[in-house]
PAZAPA-4460 file (N, C-alpha, C; in steps of 0.05 Angstrom, whole numbers, plus 32768, in hexadecimal, padded with zeros to 4 digits):
% residues 257
    n_x    n_y    n_z   ca_x   ca_y   ca_z    c_x    c_y    c_z   seq   type   mol
   841E   8600   9061   8404   85FB   9051   83F9   8605   903F     1      M     A
   83F4   85FA   9021   83F2   861E   9011   83CE   861B   9012     2      V     A
   83BA   8624   901F   839A   8626   9018   839E   861E   8FFD     3      P     A
   8380   860D   8FF8   8375   8601   8FED   836A   861A   8FD6     4      A     A
   836F   8635   8FD1   8369   8647   8FBD   8381   8653   8FB4     5      E     A
   8394   8651   8FBC   83B1   8654   8FBA   83B8   8638   8FA6     6      F     A
   83B4   8629   8FA4   83C3   860C   8FA0   83CE   8615   8F7D     7      E     A
   83D9   8604   8F77   83EA   860C   8F60   83DF   85F3   8F4E     8      V     A
   83E7   85E2   8F56   83DF   85C5   8F47   83C5   85BA   8F43     9      L     A
   83B5   85B0   8F36   83AD   8593   8F38   83B0   8583   8F38    10      S     A
   839E   8571   8F3D   83A7   8547   8F3C   839E   854D   8F1E    11      K     A
   8397   855A   8F05   839B   8559   8EF3   83B9   8566   8EE4    12      S     A
   83BC   8577   8EF4   83DF   8585   8EE4   83ED   8574   8EED    13      D     A
   83EF   8561   8F01   8407   8552   8F03   8422   855D   8F0B    14      G     A
   843C   8557   8F14   8440   855E   8F26   8452   8578   8F1D    15      E     A
   8469   858B   8F2C   8471   8594   8F1B   8493   8594   8F0F    16      S     A
   84A5   857A   8F17   84B8   857B   8F12   84B9   855A   8F03    17      V     A
   84C5   8555   8EF2   84CA   8539   8EE4   84F4   8532   8EEB    18      V     A
   84FC   851D   8EF4   8510   850E   8EF4   8510   84FC   8EDE    19      V     A
   851F   84F7   8EC8   852C   84DF   8EBD   853F   84D9   8EBC    20      E     A
   8541   84BC   8EB3   855A   84AE   8EB8   8572   84C0   8ED7    21      R     A
   855A   84B7   8EE5   856A   84BB   8F08   857F   84AF   8F12    22      P     A
   857C   8496   8F06   859E   8487   8F0A   85AC   8494   8EED    23      Q     A
   85B5   849F   8EE5   85C0   849D   8ECD   85DC   84A0   8ED4    24      G     A
   85E9   8498   8ED0   860A   8492   8EC9   8616   84A8   8ECD    25      G     A
   8616   84B9   8EB2   8626   84D0   8EB1   8626   84EB   8ED0    26      S     A
   863B   84F5   8EC3   8642   8503   8EDC   8632   851E   8ED6    27      A     A
   862E   8522   8EBD   8619   8537   8EB8   8608   8531   8EC3    28      V     A
   85EB   854E   8ED2   85D8   8546   8ED2   85CF   8561   8ECA    29      L     A
   85B8   855D   8EB9   85A6   856E   8E9B   858D   857F   8EAA    30      V     A
   858E   8592   8EAB   857B   85A4   8EBB   8568   85AE   8EA4    31      V     A
   8550   85B2   8E99   8548   85C4   8E85   852E   85CF   8E9C    32      C     A
   852D   85EC   8EA3   851F   85FA   8EB5   8509   8605   8EA4    33      E     A
   8506   860C   8E89   84F3   8613   8E79   84ED   8601   8E5E    34      H     A
   84E5   85E4   8E72   84DD   85C9   8E5B   84C1   85CC   8E52    35      A     A
   84AE   85E8   8E63   848E   85DC   8E57   8488   85FA   8E5F    36      S     A
   8476   85FA   8E4A   8463   8613   8E47   843D   8602   8E54    37      R     A
   8446   85E8   8E63   842A   85E1   8E6E   8420   85F9   8E8B    38      M     A
   8406   8606   8E80   8404   8614   8E9A   83E2   8605   8EA9    39      L     A
   83E6   85F9   8ECD   83D7   85F0   8EE3   83B7   85FF   8ED3    40      P     A
   83A9   85F2   8EDE   8387   85F8   8ECE   8381   860D   8EDF    41      E     A
   8387   8612   8EEE   8381   8629   8F02   8382   8641   8EEA    42      R     A
   8397   8644   8EE1   839C   865A   8EDD   8395   8660   8EC1    43      Y     A
   8384   864D   8EAD   837E   8652   8E94   839A   865A   8E7D    44      G     A
   8393   8671   8E77   83AA   867D   8E69   83B9   8699   8E70    45      T     A
   83B6   86A1   8E86   83BF   86B4   8E8F   83B7   86CE   8E84    46      L     A
   83A3   86CF   8E71   839C   86EA   8E62   83A9   86E7   8E47    47      G     A
   83B9   86D1   8E42   83CC   86D2   8E29   83C1   86CD   8E1B    48      L     A
   83C3   86D4   8DFB   83C7   86CC   8DE6   83C8   86AB   8DDC    49      P     A
   83C5   869B   8DCE   83D6   867E   8DCA   83EB   8686   8DB3    50      A     A
   83FB   869B   8DAB   8415   869E   8DA3   8425   86A3   8DB1    51      D     A
   8420   86AE   8DC8   8430   86B5   8DE1   8437   869F   8DF1    52      A     A
   8423   868D   8DF1   8429   8671   8E05   8439   865B   8DF8    53      L     A
   8432   865F   8DDA   8449   8652   8DD1   8460   865A   8DCF    54      N     A
   8466   867A   8DD2   8483   8683   8DCC   8488   8680   8DDF    55      S     A
   84A4   868A   8DDB   84C4   867E   8DF4   84BF   8694   8E08    56      H     A
   84A5   86A2   8E15   8499   86B8   8E2E   8492   869A   8E41    57      I     A
   8486   8680   8E32   847A   8675   8E43   848D   865A   8E47    58      A     A
   84AF   8652   8E2E   84B1   8640   8E3E   84D1   8648   8E2A    59      W     A
   84E0   8632   8E27   84F3   8631   8E17   84F4   8614   8DF6    60      D     A
   84E8   8622   8DE0   84DE   860E   8DD0   84FB   8601   8DCC    61      P     A
   84F6   85DF   8DCE   8511   85CE   8DC7   8520   85C6   8DD5    62      G     A
   851E   85DA   8DF0   8535   85D7   8DFE   8531   85AF   8E0C    63      A     A
   8517   85AE   8E14   851A   8594   8E23   8521   857E   8E07    64      L     A
   8517   857B   8DF0   8518   8567   8DD8   8544   856D   8DDE    65      A     A
   854F   8582   8DDD   856C   8581   8DDE   8573   856D   8DF2    66      V     A
   8563   857A   8E0E   8569   857A   8E2C   8571   8555   8E32    67      A     A
   854F   854D   8E21   8552   852F   8E2D   8567   8523   8E0E    68      Q     A
   8566   852A   8DF5   857E   851E   8DE9   85A0   851E   8DF4    69      G     A
   85A7   8533   8DFA   85C1   8538   8E10   85BD   8518   8E22    70      I     A
   85A5   851E   8E32   859F   8505   8E4D   85A5   84EB   8E40    71      S     A
   859B   84E6   8E28   859D   84C6   8E1C   85B7   84C4   8E13    72      A     A
   85C5   84D5   8E03   85DC   84CF   8DFC   85E6   84D0   8E17    73      A     A
   85EB   84DC   8E28   8606   84DD   8E3E   85F9   84C5   8E57    74      L     A
   85E3   84C3   8E51   85D9   84AB   8E6A   85DB   84B9   8E85    75      D     A
   85C2   84D0   8E83   85D0   84EB   8E94   85B5   84E7   8E9B    76      A     A
   85AC   84F1   8EBC   8598   84F8   8EC2   8590   8519   8EBD    77      T     A
   856D   851A   8EB8   8569   8534   8EAF   854E   8538   8EC3    78      L     A
   8553   8555   8EC6   8538   8560   8ED0   852E   8580   8ED4    79      V     A
   851C   8579   8EBD   850C   858C   8EBD   84F4   8593   8EC3    80      H     A
   84E2   85A8   8EB7   84CF   85BC   8EC8   84B7   85B5   8EB7    81      Q     A
   84A0   85AD   8EBF   8486   85A6   8EB8   8476   85BD   8EB3    82      R     A
   8478   85D2   8EC6   8464   85EA   8EC4   8477   8609   8EB1    83      V     A
   845B   8612   8EA3   846E   8626   8E96   8483   8639   8EA1    84      S     A
   8496   8654   8E98   84A7   865C   8EAC   848A   8676   8EAF    85      R     A
   847D   8677   8E9D   8473   8682   8EA9   845C   868C   8EBD    86      L     A
   8457   866D   8ECF   8451   866B   8EED   8461   8673   8EF8    87      I     A
   847B   8666   8EF7   8495   8669   8F05   84AD   8662   8EF8    88      Y     A
   84BB   8675   8EF3   84D4   8671   8EE2   84EE   8665   8EFD    89      D     A
   84EF   8647   8EF6   8508   8642   8F0A   8523   863E   8F0B    90      C     A
   8528   8653   8EFA   8540   865E   8EF9   8545   867D   8EFA    91      N     A
   8530   8689   8F13   8532   869F   8F1D   8522   8694   8F36    92      R     A
   852C   86A5   8F5A   852B   86A1   8F6E   8512   86AB   8F77    93      P     A
   8508   86A6   8F89   84E6   86B0   8F94   84EE   86D1   8F8F    94      P     A
   8501   86DE   8F9A   84F8   86F5   8F9A   84FD   870A   8F80    95      E     A
   8508   86FE   8F70   8510   8707   8F53   84F3   870E   8F47    96      S     A
   84EA   8724   8F3D   84DF   8729   8F2A   84D5   8719   8F13    97      P     A
   84E9   870B   8F0B   84DD   86FD   8EF4   84DB   86E2   8EF9    98      G     A
   84D7   86D9   8F0D   84D3   86BA   8F15   84B3   86B5   8F19    99      A     A
   84A1   86CE   8F16   8487   86CB   8F0C   8484   86EF   8EFF   100      M     A
   848C   86F0   8EEA   848C   8702   8EDA   846C   8715   8ED0   101      P     A
   846C   872B   8ED6   8454   873C   8ECB   8459   8749   8EB1   102      E     A
   8472   8739   8EA8   8474   8742   8E8A   8487   8736   8E81   103      K     A
   848B   8729   8E6D   849C   8723   8E5A   849E   872B   8E47   104      S     A
   84BC   8734   8E3A   84B8   873C   8E20   84A3   8750   8E13   105      E     A
   8499   8755   8E04   8482   8762   8DF6   846B   8761   8E03   106      I     A
   846C   8740   8E1D   8445   8743   8E1D   844D   8741   8E3D   107      Y     A
   843C   8753   8E44   8426   8754   8E64   841F   8737   8E69   108      D     A
   8418   872C   8E80   8410   8718   8E83   83F8   8719   8EA0   109      I     A
   83E4   8724   8E93   83D0   8730   8EA9   83C9   871C   8EC0   110      P     A
   83D0   86FA   8EBE   83D0   86EF   8ED7   83E3   86E0   8EE2   111      G     A
   83F6   8701   8EDE   840D   86FE   8EF3   840A   8720   8F01   112      N     A
   8400   872C   8EF9   83F8   8743   8F01   83EE   8743   8F24   113      A     A
   8402   8755   8F33   83F9   8755   8F4E   83F5   874C   8F55   114      G     A
   8403   872C   8F57   8400   8712   8F69   8406   8713   8F83   115      L     A
   83F6   8714   8F97   83F9   8710   8FB4   840F   8704   8FBE   116      S     A
   841B   8707   8FCE   8424   86F1   8FE8   8420   86E4   8FE6   117      V     A
   8406   86D4   8FEE   83FC   86BB   8FF2   8407   86AC   8FD3   118      E     A
   83FF   86B5   8FBD   83FC   86AA   8FA7   841F   86A4   8F91   119      E     A
   8426   86BB   8FA4   8454   86B6   8F9C   8455   86A1   8FAE   120      R     A
   844F   8694   8FC6   8456   8689   8FCF   844C   8670   8FC7   121      H     A
   8438   866F   8FC4   8428   8655   8FBC   8438   864C   8FA0   122      A     A
   843C   8660   8F96   8450   864E   8F71   8466   864A   8F7A   123      R     A
   8470   8654   8F88   8481   864D   8F95   848F   8634   8FA6   124      T     A
   8473   8625   8FB1   8478   8618   8FC2   8476   85FC   8FB6   125      E     A
   8464   860F   8F9D   8459   85E5   8F86   8475   85E5   8F63   126      A     A
   8479   85F9   8F62   848B   85F7   8F54   84AD   85FB   8F5B   127      V     A
   84A9   8610   8F60   84CB   8618   8F69   84DA   8605   8F7D   128      Y     A
   84D1   85FE   8F8D   84E0   85EE   8FA7   84E3   85D4   8FA0   129      I     A
   84CB   85C9   8F92   84CB   85A8   8F83   84E4   85A2   8F73   130      P     A
   84E3   85B9   8F62   84F8   85B9   8F4F   8515   85B8   8F5A   131      F     A
   8522   85D1   8F68   8531   85D7   8F6C   8539   85B7   8F82   132      H     A
   851F   85B4   8F96   852A   85A2   8FA3   8532   857A   8FA3   133      D     A
   8520   8577   8F84   8525   855B   8F7A   854D   855F   8F6E   134      A     A
   8554   857F   8F5F   8574   857E   8F59   8587   8578   8F6F   135      I     A
   857C   858B   8F91   858A   8587   8F9E   8590   8568   8FA8   136      R     A
   8577   8557   8FB2   857A   853A   8FAF   8582   852A   8F9D   137      A     A
   8581   8529   8F84   8594   851D   8F75   85AE   8521   8F7D   138      L     A
   85BA   853C   8F83   85D5   8543   8F86   85E3   8530   8F9E   139      I     A
   85D0   8538   8FAC   85DB   852E   8FCF   85D6   850E   8FC3   140      R     A
   85C5   8504   8FB3   85C8   84E4   8FB9   85D9   84D9   8FA5   141      D     A
   85E2   84ED   8F92   85FF   84E2   8F78   8617   84EA   8F8D   142      R     A
   861A   84F9   8FA3   8633   84FD   8FB7   8631   84E7   8FBD   143      K     A
   861C   84DF   8FD0   8620   84C8   8FEC   862C   84AC   8FDA   144      A     A
   862B   84AD   8FB8   862A   8494   8FB7   864C   8497   8F9E   145      R     A
   8654   84B0   8FA4   866C   84B9   8F99   866F   84B9   8F72   146      G     A
   8650   84C3   8F6D   864A   84CE   8F4D   8654   84E6   8F4B   147      Q     A
   8660   84EF   8F38   866B   850C   8F3B   8652   851A   8F2E   148      E     A
   8649   852C   8F2F   8638   8544   8F24   8641   8560   8F20   149      T     A
   863C   855E   8EF4   8636   857A   8EE7   8626   857C   8EF1   150      V     A
   861F   859B   8EE8   8600   85A3   8EE7   860B   85B6   8EC4   151      I     A
   85EF   85A2   8EBD   85F4   85B2   8E99   85D4   85B5   8E99   152      V     A
   85CF   85D3   8E9D   85B3   85DE   8E93   85A9   85EF   8E6D   153      T     A
   8592   85E1   8E66   858E   85E5   8E4F   8578   85F8   8E47   154      V     A
   8579   860C   8E38   856A   8620   8E31   8567   8628   8E1B   155      H     A
   8551   8638   8E0F   854E   863F   8DF3   8546   865A   8DF4   156      S     A
   8550   8664   8DDA   854A   868C   8DD4   8544   8693   8DBC   157      F     A
   8539   869D   8DC4   8524   86AC   8DAC   852F   86B7   8D99   158      T     A
   8534   86B2   8D7A   8546   86C1   8D6C   8544   86E7   8D6A   159      P     A
   852C   86E9   8D6C   852B   8705   8D6E   851D   870A   8D84   160      I     A
   852F   871E   8D94   851B   8730   8DB7   8526   874A   8DAB   161      Y     A
   8507   8756   8DBA   8501   8771   8DB3   8508   877C   8D9C   162      H     A
   8502   8772   8D88   850A   8775   8D6A   8520   8770   8D5E   163      G     A
   8535   8769   8D76   8549   8764   8D67   8550   8745   8D6D   164      K     A
   856E   8745   8D48   856B   872D   8D3A   8582   8720   8D54   165      T     A
   8580   8708   8D5F   85A4   8702   8D6B   85AB   86EF   8D55   166      R     A
   85CB   86FE   8D52   85D0   86E9   8D3E   85E3   86C5   8D50   167      A     A
   85EA   86CB   8D67   85F9   86B8   8D78   85E2   8699   8D7D   168      V     A
   85EA   868C   8D6D   85D8   866A   8D6D   85D9   8659   8D8C   169      E     A
   85F5   8660   8D94   85F3   8646   8DB8   8601   865B   8DBD   170      I     A
   85FD   8657   8DDB   8608   866F   8DEE   860B   8653   8E06   171      G     A
   862A   865E   8E19   8633   8654   8E27   8639   8665   8E38   172      I     A
   862C   865D   8E4E   8628   8668   8E68   8630   8671   8E83   173      L     A
   863B   8675   8E89   8643   866F   8EAB   863D   8680   8EB9   174      H     A
   864B   8682   8ED8   8649   869D   8EEA   8666   8692   8EEF   175      D     A
   8669   869E   8F0E   8683   8694   8F0E   869C   8688   8F06   176      D     A
   868E   866E   8F0B   8696   8650   8F05   869E   8649   8EE5   177      D     A
   86AC   8654   8ED6   86B4   8650   8EBB   86BF   8636   8EB8   178      S     A
   86C7   8620   8EBF   86D5   860D   8EBC   86CC   85FA   8EA6   179      R     A
   86B2   85F0   8EA9   86A7   85DF   8E8C   86A8   85F0   8E74   180      L     A
   8696   8619   8E7D   8694   8623   8E6A   86A6   862B   8E4D   181      A     A
   86BF   862B   8E61   86D5   8630   8E53   86E1   8621   8E3C   182      D     A
   86E4   8605   8E50   86EA   85E7   8E38   86DA   85E7   8E28   183      R     A
   86B9   85E4   8E2C   86A3   85EC   8E0F   86AA   85F7   8E00   184      M     A
   86AC   8614   8E08   86B8   8623   8DF2   86CF   861D   8DEB   185      L     A
   86D9   8613   8DF9   8704   860C   8DE7   86F5   85FA   8DCC   186      A     A
   86EB   85E8   8DE1   86E0   85C7   8DCC   86D0   85D7   8DB7   187      A     A
   86BB   85F1   8DB0   86A7   85F5   8D9B   86C2   8603   8D87   188      A     A
   86D7   8613   8D95   86E7   861E   8D7C   86FD   8611   8D6E   189      A     A
   8700   85F6   8D7A   871A   85E6   8D6C   86FF   85D5   8D5F   190      S     A
   86E5   85D8   8D5D   86DC   85BC   8D47   86D7   85C9   8D2B   191      G     A
   86BD   85BC   8D25   86AF   85C5   8D07   86A0   85E0   8D07   192      D     A
   86A5   85F3   8D22   8694   8613   8D13   867F   860A   8D0E   193      A     A
   866C   85FE   8D1C   864E   85F3   8D0D   863A   860D   8D0F   194      S     A
   863B   8613   8D2A   862E   8628   8D30   8640   8642   8D42   195      F     A
   8629   8650   8D46   863A   8675   8D4F   8639   8674   8D68   196      K     A
   8651   866A   8D7F   8649   866E   8D8F   8659   867B   8DA4   197      I     A
   864D   8686   8DB6   865D   869C   8DBE   8652   8696   8DE9   198      E     A
   8661   86AC   8DF1   8663   86AB   8E0A   8648   86B8   8E1D   199      R     A
   8643   86AF   8E31   862A   86BD   8E39   861F   86CB   8E30   200      N     A
   861C   86C3   8E18   8602   86D2   8E07   85EA   86B6   8DFF   201      E     A
   85CF   86C9   8DF9   85CB   86DE   8DF2   85C3   86F2   8E15   202      P     A
   85C7   86E8   8E26   85C3   86E2   8E4E   85E1   86DF   8E58   203      Y     A
   85DF   86F0   8E64   85FA   86E8   8E7E   85F3   86E3   8EA3   204      G     A
   8605   86E5   8EB0   85FC   86E9   8ECF   85F5   8701   8ED8   205      P     A
   85F9   871F   8EC5   85EE   872F   8ECC   85D1   872F   8ECB   206      E     A
   85BF   871C   8EAF   85AC   8715   8EB1   8599   8702   8EC2   207      D     A
   85A4   8707   8ED1   859A   86EB   8EEE   8591   86D4   8EDA   208      G     A
   859A   86C9   8ECC   8595   86B9   8EC6   85A0   8696   8EC5   209      V     A
   85BB   86A0   8EE1   85D6   8689   8EE6   85C3   867F   8F08   210      T     A
   85AA   8683   8F0C   85A8   8678   8F1F   85A4   865B   8F2B   211      H     A
   859D   864D   8F1D   85A7   862A   8F1F   85C3   8628   8F1D   212      T     A
   85D3   8634   8F0F   85E6   862F   8F0E   85FA   8633   8F31   213      L     A
   85F3   864C   8F30   85FB   8655   8F50   85ED   863B   8F69   214      V     A
   85D6   8642   8F64   85C7   862F   8F72   85D2   861A   8F7F   215      L     A
   85D6   8606   8F69   85E0   85ED   8F68   85F9   85E5   8F60   216      H     A
   8606   85F1   8F4C   8621   85F1   8F4A   8635   85FE   8F55   217      G     A
   8631   861D   8F52   8650   862E   8F66   8648   8619   8F84   218      L     A
   862B   861A   8F8F   8630   861A   8FB0   8633   8600   8FB3   219      S     A
   8639   85F1   8FA2   8642   85D3   8FA4   865E   85CB   8FA4   220      N     A
   866B   85DF   8F93   8683   85E3   8F7E   8684   85CF   8F6B   221      G     A
   8670   85CC   8F5B   8669   85B8   8F47   866C   85C0   8F2F   222      L     A
   8675   85BC   8F20   8687   85C5   8F02   865C   85C9   8EF8   223      R     A
   8662   85DC   8EEC   8644   85E5   8ED4   8647   85FD   8EBE   224      N     A
   8630   85F6   8EB4   862F   8608   8E9B   860D   8609   8E98   225      V     A
   8607   8624   8E84   85ED   861E   8E7C   85F6   8626   8E5B   226      M     A
   85DA   861D   8E50   85E1   861A   8E2B   85CB   8622   8E2B   227      I     A
   85C7   8634   8E1A   85AC   8641   8E00   85B7   863E   8DE9   228      E     A
   85A8   863D   8DE3   859B   8632   8DC5   858D   8640   8DB2   229      V     A
   8588   8652   8DA0   857F   865D   8D8C   856B   864A   8D86   230      R     A
   854D   865D   8D85   8534   863C   8D8A   8539   8636   8D72   231      N     A
   853D   8642   8D5C   8536   8644   8D43   8549   862C   8D37   232      D     A
   855B   8624   8D3F   856D   8616   8D3C   855C   85F3   8D45   233      L     A
   854D   85F1   8D58   8540   85DE   8D6A   851F   85DE   8D65   234      I     A
   8518   85E7   8D4E   84F8   85E7   8D43   84E9   85D4   8D41   235      A     A
   84FA   85BE   8D36   84F0   859F   8D30   8504   858C   8D43   236      D     A
   84FE   856D   8D3C   850F   855D   8D42   852B   8557   8D31   237      Q     A
   8527   8558   8D25   8542   855E   8D10   855B   856F   8D1D   238      A     A
   8552   8586   8D1F   8561   859C   8D29   8562   859B   8D48   239      G     A
   8551   858B   8D55   8555   8588   8D71   856C   8574   8D74   240      Q     A
   856A   8567   8D5C   8578   8547   8D5B   8596   8542   8D58   241      G     A
   859E   8561   8D4F   85B6   856F   8D3B   85C5   8578   8D56   242      V     A
   85BD   8590   8D64   85BF   859E   8D7F   85C7   858D   8D97   243      M     A
   85B0   857E   8D9A   85BA   8563   8DB5   85D6   854F   8DA1   244      A     A
   85D9   854F   8D92   85F2   853E   8D93   860B   854D   8D85   245      S     A
   8602   8566   8D7B   861D   857A   8D83   8620   8581   8DA2   246      Y     A
   860E   858A   8DB1   8613   8590   8DD3   8621   857F   8DE1   247      L     A
   861E   8563   8DDA   8625   8547   8DE4   863F   8551   8DE0   248      T     A
   8644   8551   8DC4   865D   8545   8DC2   8675   855A   8DCC   249      R     A
   8669   8580   8DCB   8677   858B   8DDE   8685   8583   8DF7   250      L     A
   8660   857B   8E0D   8665   8571   8E24   867C   855D   8E20   251      L     A
   8676   854E   8E1A   8690   852B   8E1A   86AF   853F   8E16   252      Q     A
   86AE   8548   8DFF   86CA   8548   8DFE   86D5   8561   8E1C   253      Q     A
   86C1   8574   8E23   86C4   857D   8E2E   86D2   857C   8E53   254      S     A
   86B9   8561   8E57   86BE   8559   8E6E   86DA   8542   8E75   255      L     A
   86E6   853A   8E5F   86F8   852E   8E50   870D   8538   8E52   256      D     A
   870E   854C   8E53   8725   8565   8E4C   873F   855C   8E66   257      A     A
***
């Protein structure tokens, strides 16, 4: 039981995790860990200016819309986070400094400085555990009814990071299991070359970004992949629709192969 002074979410904040299409018929289980920039009311702005709270340090802009587009096209279950990654980054384990970062890119995060053990525990209990418990429950229930599960996580990244421009437009990321990533990269290479696509870019396993894949994919022997999209390509509804359609085609071709 978390003491009242450390409660992360109020009733007005709502739940920390959302499951859409829980009975989706697709093998694909779509996951979006950085879907929201919402800060629970008790945290105010964490001492950050508005531009920071709207930027990639607080969430993955456009990622949820793309994930929802894929989910709708495939009739795939979608799990997404409702709380900003600044409170807890659900693609990091509790022991990781990046789970509740004191600094992100150029921004110091005053509200995350020197967190107590109690505060870190409270955030973990309120955000991280319900999110991953929801994914575990879905995988368990799907297995019980004989439904295959393929983990597909959807993220976006900033086109300029620490002052350096990133040319890659879509990253296909994997950890030790590259089965689905290999097929997606092959499908992309044989297609119309609409986007510049690279393996394990702009991040890779060495950056600690494959936590969800390892936790739910590798540990259960499930095919899995992490998709990173440059966020200037999905800044509006039109771009989000184009990207969702493109990625859906890649996934369909790769799963059918």
